[in-house]
ROMINU-837181 format. One line per 3 residues: number of its first residue (from 0); their letters; for each residue x, y, z of C-alpha. Coordinates in nm, 3 decimals. Layout:
<nodes>
NUM> A> X Y Z ~ ... .
</nodes>
This chain:
<nodes>
0> MQK> -0.023 2.139 2.550 ~ 0.020 1.816 2.669 ~ 0.108 1.555 2.370 .
3> IKI> -0.119 1.298 2.279 ~ 0.066 0.953 2.367 ~ 0.053 0.683 2.100 .
6> LML> 0.166 0.321 2.096 ~ 0.178 0.219 1.743 ~ 0.178 -0.156 1.692 .
9> GES> 0.272 -0.315 1.314 ~ 0.540 -0.464 1.125 ~ 0.921 -0.429 1.186 .
12> LER> 1.061 -0.115 1.008 ~ 1.326 -0.340 0.851 ~ 1.074 -0.525 0.669 .
15> QGG> 0.959 -0.405 0.301 ~ 0.602 -0.316 0.168 ~ 0.331 -0.047 0.173 .
18> IVS> 0.251 -0.064 0.555 ~ 0.616 -0.024 0.655 ~ 0.617 0.268 0.439 .
21> VQK> 0.286 0.409 0.594 ~ 0.460 0.364 0.956 ~ 0.770 0.544 0.836 .
24> LIL> 0.589 0.826 0.720 ~ 0.376 0.883 1.033 ~ 0.705 0.836 1.230 .
27> KLA> 0.892 1.086 1.056 ~ 0.623 1.362 0.981 ~ 0.431 1.313 1.301 .
30> PSQ> 0.325 1.657 1.423 ~ 0.455 1.823 1.750 ~ 0.133 1.739 1.924 .
33> ILI> 0.178 1.350 1.888 ~ 0.431 1.159 2.097 ~ 0.457 0.795 1.911 .
36> SHV> 0.646 0.501 2.015 ~ 0.655 0.202 1.770 ~ 0.650 -0.145 1.879 .
39> PTL> 0.735 -0.438 1.595 ~ 0.465 -0.746 1.637 ~ 0.638 -0.906 1.313 .
42> PNA> 1.022 -0.913 1.255 ~ 1.196 -1.015 0.959 ~ 1.268 -1.352 1.114 .
45> STL> 1.208 -1.717 1.143 ~ 0.904 -1.871 1.281 ~ 1.066 -1.873 1.602 .
48> GKV> 1.180 -1.536 1.583 ~ 0.816 -1.422 1.481 ~ 0.663 -1.591 1.815 .
51> LVF> 0.932 -1.407 2.034 ~ 0.879 -1.064 1.904 ~ 0.499 -1.098 1.910 .
54> CRA> 0.522 -1.224 2.300 ~ 0.779 -0.917 2.372 ~ 0.522 -0.686 2.196 .
57> LVI> 0.272 -0.818 2.452 ~ 0.471 -0.753 2.751 ~ 0.535 -0.397 2.633 .
60> LCW> 0.173 -0.339 2.552 ~ 0.072 -0.460 2.900 ~ 0.371 -0.290 3.081 .
63> RLL> 0.285 0.049 2.908 ~ -0.090 0.032 2.955 ~ -0.070 -0.068 3.321 .
66> QKE> 0.179 0.228 3.394 ~ -0.095 0.474 3.235 ~ 0.166 0.557 2.966 .
69> VDI> -0.034 0.552 2.644 ~ -0.368 0.746 2.545 ~ -0.420 0.567 2.219 .
72> VHI> -0.295 0.221 2.103 ~ -0.284 0.252 1.698 ~ -0.230 -0.075 1.559 .
75> HVS> -0.191 -0.166 1.176 ~ -0.344 -0.470 1.057 ~ -0.375 -0.715 0.761 .
78> DRG> -0.465 -1.030 0.675 ~ -0.395 -1.410 0.765 ~ -0.153 -1.432 1.063 .
81> SAF> -0.173 -1.038 1.110 ~ -0.542 -1.043 1.187 ~ -0.511 -1.272 1.443 .
84> RQG> -0.212 -1.133 1.621 ~ -0.384 -0.796 1.626 ~ -0.702 -0.950 1.754 .
87> ITT> -0.503 -1.024 2.057 ~ -0.326 -0.692 2.090 ~ -0.669 -0.533 2.061 .
90> MVA> -0.830 -0.749 2.321 ~ -0.528 -0.701 2.565 ~ -0.569 -0.281 2.502 .
93> WLL> -0.976 -0.302 2.517 ~ -0.954 -0.529 2.851 ~ -0.689 -0.253 3.000 .
96> QRP> -0.930 0.006 2.913 ~ -0.718 0.185 2.647 ~ -0.884 0.293 2.289 .
99> VIL> -0.792 0.115 2.005 ~ -0.730 0.243 1.651 ~ -0.738 -0.051 1.391 .
102> HAH> -0.565 0.047 1.064 ~ -0.661 -0.211 0.790 ~ -0.416 -0.231 0.524 .
105> SPD> -0.468 -0.571 0.339 ~ -0.526 -0.577 -0.026 ~ -0.727 -0.929 -0.030 .
108> FHL> -0.899 -0.937 0.331 ~ -1.249 -1.010 0.159 ~ -1.099 -1.329 0.013 .
111> FYS> -0.928 -1.442 0.370 ~ -1.206 -1.356 0.527 ~ -1.472 -1.591 0.296 .
114> HLP> -1.268 -1.883 0.372 ~ -1.282 -1.851 0.746 ~ -1.526 -2.094 0.941 .
117> HII> -1.824 -1.893 1.085 ~ -1.696 -1.902 1.420 ~ -1.379 -1.759 1.341 .
120> KAA> -1.568 -1.488 1.161 ~ -1.751 -1.432 1.448 ~ -1.489 -1.369 1.668 .
123> LRW> -1.277 -1.138 1.425 ~ -1.573 -0.923 1.388 ~ -1.651 -0.915 1.781 .
126> TFC> -1.287 -0.844 1.821 ~ -1.234 -0.552 1.547 ~ -1.548 -0.398 1.660 .
129> RSA> -1.400 -0.334 2.017 ~ -1.176 -0.069 1.818 ~ -1.262 0.306 1.904 .
132> RFI> -1.197 0.368 1.506 ~ -1.129 0.160 1.219 ~ -0.924 0.318 0.966 .
135> VLS> -0.976 0.207 0.577 ~ -0.794 0.300 0.287 ~ -1.099 0.380 0.058 .
138> DSW> -1.468 0.382 0.028 ~ -1.491 0.050 -0.122 ~ -1.332 -0.115 0.167 .
141> KNF> -1.559 0.096 0.389 ~ -1.852 -0.053 0.226 ~ -1.698 -0.428 0.261 .
144> YMD> -1.608 -0.377 0.630 ~ -1.947 -0.195 0.716 ~ -2.151 -0.492 0.533 .
147> NFG> -1.970 -0.782 0.683 ~ -1.852 -0.662 1.032 ~ -2.124 -0.433 1.135 .
150> FKA> -1.943 -0.126 1.246 ~ -2.122 0.184 1.362 ~ -2.114 0.489 1.121 .
153> DQI> -1.885 0.690 1.302 ~ -1.651 0.400 1.396 ~ -1.521 0.355 1.033 .
156> VVL> -1.265 0.629 0.907 ~ -1.148 0.649 0.534 ~ -0.799 0.752 0.516 .
159> PNP> -0.640 0.686 0.204 ~ -0.232 0.610 0.215 ~ -0.015 0.913 0.208 .
162> VKI> 0.246 0.996 -0.022 ~ 0.551 1.261 -0.035 ~ 0.522 1.454 -0.295 .
165> PGE> 0.869 1.553 -0.484 ~ 0.954 1.939 -0.515 ~ 1.060 1.884 -0.883 .
168> IPQ> 1.029 1.625 -1.161 ~ 1.171 1.579 -1.497 ~ 0.998 1.668 -1.799 .
171> RIS> 1.052 1.349 -1.987 ~ 1.049 1.505 -2.318 ~ 1.355 1.346 -2.471 .
174> SKK> 1.323 1.004 -2.396 ~ 1.478 0.766 -2.649 ~ 1.289 0.478 -2.534 .
177> VKF> 0.975 0.457 -2.320 ~ 1.057 0.304 -1.989 ~ 0.796 0.116 -1.820 .
180> LFL> 0.830 0.048 -1.455 ~ 0.679 -0.170 -1.172 ~ 0.757 -0.186 -0.815 .
183> GRI> 0.647 -0.381 -0.553 ~ 0.571 -0.769 -0.454 ~ 0.669 -0.986 -0.773 .
186> GER> 0.416 -1.261 -0.816 ~ 0.054 -1.346 -0.943 ~ -0.158 -1.105 -0.721 .
189> KGV> 0.014 -0.782 -0.858 ~ 0.001 -0.910 -1.218 ~ 0.362 -0.932 -1.281 .
192> FDL> 0.353 -1.216 -1.505 ~ 0.084 -1.070 -1.692 ~ 0.292 -0.775 -1.756 .
195> IEA> 0.574 -0.981 -1.879 ~ 0.355 -1.171 -2.123 ~ 0.192 -0.830 -2.231 .
198> FST> 0.540 -0.702 -2.302 ~ 0.655 -1.010 -2.506 ~ 0.331 -0.979 -2.732 .
201> LLE> 0.459 -0.608 -2.857 ~ 0.570 -0.582 -3.187 ~ 0.925 -0.584 -3.276 .
204> QEK> 0.946 -0.220 -3.342 ~ 0.771 -0.139 -3.000 ~ 0.995 -0.355 -2.825 .
207> HSS> 1.313 -0.162 -2.974 ~ 1.124 0.162 -2.860 ~ 1.056 0.064 -2.518 .
210> ELI> 1.198 -0.133 -2.198 ~ 1.031 -0.265 -1.867 ~ 1.215 -0.263 -1.519 .
213> IAG> 1.048 -0.483 -1.244 ~ 1.154 -0.404 -0.928 ~ 1.077 -0.580 -0.590 .
216> DGE> 1.066 -0.898 -0.370 ~ 0.879 -1.214 -0.408 ~ 0.907 -1.473 -0.702 .
219> VEK> 1.187 -1.254 -0.852 ~ 1.390 -1.567 -0.987 ~ 1.062 -1.695 -1.140 .
222> ARN> 1.019 -1.355 -1.340 ~ 1.365 -1.374 -1.415 ~ 1.349 -1.716 -1.582 .
225> IVK> 1.033 -1.626 -1.775 ~ 1.200 -1.350 -1.930 ~ 1.504 -1.568 -2.029 .
228> NLQ> 1.276 -1.828 -2.156 ~ 1.114 -1.562 -2.352 ~ 1.433 -1.442 -2.492 .
231> LER> 1.349 -1.082 -2.337 ~ 1.665 -1.016 -2.138 ~ 1.751 -0.694 -2.348 .
234> YIN> 1.430 -0.519 -2.285 ~ 1.304 -0.645 -1.947 ~ 1.539 -0.593 -1.641 .
237> ILN> 1.428 -0.759 -1.314 ~ 1.580 -0.602 -1.012 ~ 1.566 -0.710 -0.636 .
240> WVN> 1.377 -0.476 -0.367 ~ 1.487 -0.126 -0.390 ~ 1.553 0.098 -0.100 .
243> EEQ> 1.380 0.460 -0.109 ~ 1.671 0.633 -0.288 ~ 1.708 0.350 -0.534 .
246> RDA> 1.290 0.370 -0.573 ~ 1.339 0.754 -0.632 ~ 1.590 0.728 -0.890 .
249> LLE> 1.402 0.462 -1.117 ~ 1.070 0.712 -1.084 ~ 1.255 0.980 -1.197 .
252> KAD> 1.397 0.784 -1.513 ~ 1.059 0.605 -1.597 ~ 0.798 0.741 -1.836 .
255> VFV> 0.515 0.502 -1.767 ~ 0.422 0.320 -1.411 ~ 0.237 -0.012 -1.443 .
258> LPS> 0.049 -0.207 -1.184 ~ -0.205 -0.461 -1.343 ~ -0.308 -0.602 -1.002 .
261> YNE> -0.579 -0.858 -0.909 ~ -0.643 -0.701 -0.552 ~ -0.521 -0.384 -0.368 .
264> GMP> -0.612 -0.165 -0.096 ~ -0.455 0.180 -0.210 ~ -0.116 0.106 -0.332 .
267> MAL> 0.165 0.321 -0.230 ~ 0.376 0.254 -0.522 ~ 0.089 0.373 -0.715 .
270> LEA> 0.055 0.694 -0.555 ~ 0.440 0.751 -0.536 ~ 0.448 0.691 -0.904 .
273> MSW> 0.154 0.944 -0.974 ~ 0.346 1.192 -0.730 ~ 0.622 1.191 -0.985 .
276> GLP> 0.423 1.291 -1.269 ~ 0.402 0.926 -1.412 ~ 0.093 0.848 -1.649 .
279> VIT> -0.002 0.497 -1.474 ~ -0.163 0.176 -1.630 ~ -0.352 -0.011 -1.339 .
282> TPV> -0.657 -0.220 -1.271 ~ -0.999 -0.089 -1.112 ~ -0.959 -0.320 -0.801 .
285> GGI> -0.948 -0.196 -0.437 ~ -0.904 0.197 -0.377 ~ -0.769 0.266 -0.742 .
288> PEV> -1.073 0.366 -0.914 ~ -1.142 0.626 -0.676 ~ -0.778 0.786 -0.756 .
291> VIP> -0.712 0.705 -1.132 ~ -0.958 0.839 -1.385 ~ -0.936 0.672 -1.719 .
294> NHN> -0.798 0.870 -1.971 ~ -0.759 1.157 -1.737 ~ -0.475 1.057 -1.512 .
297> GLL> -0.414 0.714 -1.609 ~ -0.542 0.392 -1.813 ~ -0.756 0.135 -1.652 .
300> VKP> -0.738 -0.249 -1.784 ~ -0.910 -0.541 -1.683 ~ -0.705 -0.753 -1.432 .
303> GCI> -0.589 -1.041 -1.623 ~ -0.665 -0.906 -1.968 ~ -0.324 -0.955 -2.152 .
306> QDL> -0.489 -0.772 -2.441 ~ -0.605 -0.497 -2.251 ~ -0.251 -0.453 -2.098 .
309> LSA> -0.091 -0.487 -2.435 ~ -0.304 -0.217 -2.591 ~ -0.270 0.043 -2.305 .
312> MQS> 0.122 -0.002 -2.347 ~ 0.125 0.064 -2.707 ~ -0.089 0.368 -2.674 .
315> LII> 0.149 0.510 -2.439 ~ 0.461 0.373 -2.659 ~ 0.310 0.546 -2.964 .
318> DRE> 0.180 0.880 -2.804 ~ 0.425 1.096 -2.614 ~ 0.131 1.387 -2.596 .
321> LRR> -0.094 1.131 -2.416 ~ 0.189 0.998 -2.183 ~ 0.251 1.404 -2.090 .
324> RLG> -0.118 1.478 -2.019 ~ -0.189 1.178 -1.824 ~ 0.135 1.227 -1.624 .
327> ENA> 0.044 1.588 -1.550 ~ -0.285 1.519 -1.425 ~ -0.170 1.233 -1.203 .
330> RKS> 0.074 1.463 -1.019 ~ -0.219 1.728 -0.956 ~ -0.459 1.438 -0.849 .
333> VKL> -0.262 1.288 -0.575 ~ -0.178 1.636 -0.406 ~ -0.494 1.567 -0.193 .
336> FDA> -0.282 1.243 -0.056 ~ 0.015 1.493 0.058 ~ 0.168 1.336 0.403 .
339> KNY> 0.138 1.687 0.569 ~ -0.253 1.662 0.494 ~ -0.242 1.297 0.609 .
342> LAS> -0.087 1.364 0.925 ~ -0.334 1.653 0.990 ~ -0.620 1.390 0.941 .
345> LLD> -0.447 1.132 1.154 ~ -0.440 1.399 1.423 ~ -0.809 1.473 1.387 .
348> IYR> -0.875 1.119 1.460 ~ -0.662 1.079 1.746 ~ -0.837 1.388 1.887 .
351> SVL> -1.180 1.258 1.785 ~ -1.097 0.915 1.989 ~ -0.989 1.109 2.315 .
354> VSK> -1.299 1.341 2.303 ~ -1.534 1.002 2.272 ~ -1.370 0.812 2.559 .
</nodes>
């Protein structure tokens, strides 16, 4: 059987974050029926480097399409600069008569979009609707794009992010301290500063029986300074971004995963933590409420509510059985998001696009 030739455009695989994690999983686990070539449109570089890489991507895109070497162009898109860059690549592919799949990852596209001038909104709507399929991460995001962009019902597809589920996980029954873990971009949007503040308000006895590890990029030094000013260095450890192996080591040793975000798509870090059997404390934003069921596989708190976050942390410090039950259910919940099932669904999307050409 002839393979489906995919040209995938997205962030450089050397960058960090959820989009890159998804791209790497697709490339690593792609079924034999698919042949994928990845071309970066955004590097780890200066502004000039970004321009050069994007221009190079446009040249490769045009050449490959003109040579009839591509069946489908699969484009990963976020907000701000990504939306405009990938709007251009979408138009190039459409003009050269190759079907485009746009894959939307932004956790706060609604905020970005709401501040655009009307003419720019109209241009983005028209361009995005040239795609053969528009992949979103949750039903809530499908509703947003349907309401604001006017996609046809069969044009938009919900495909939650994938997760590679570990074969074995620790039992976590003999933890001397309850280890809370955050992984991701350190900053206000992810609620990291709220998390530090909530931890600081724990009772002294609760602090002594717990610890908080925060790992990621972004406002790392600001977080460290806050911890230092609160004199919490013995309880809170701020790490830089960790690689896949280091991430798994942290997840293996953790007892609770915390992600108190203000906006999300379908966070990879959350799914990965749940796959490791961790109870989660998170917020009902983006696609999270479609995965986390309160008091079944995690605890949901209001974004920005320090008291809610504090109470959730206290309940999991005190109640070992609650941690065990939530973590067990969390692992069961994300089996639907197993990467193998994800790739099978993606293959079906590719085939449906070719059938409808």
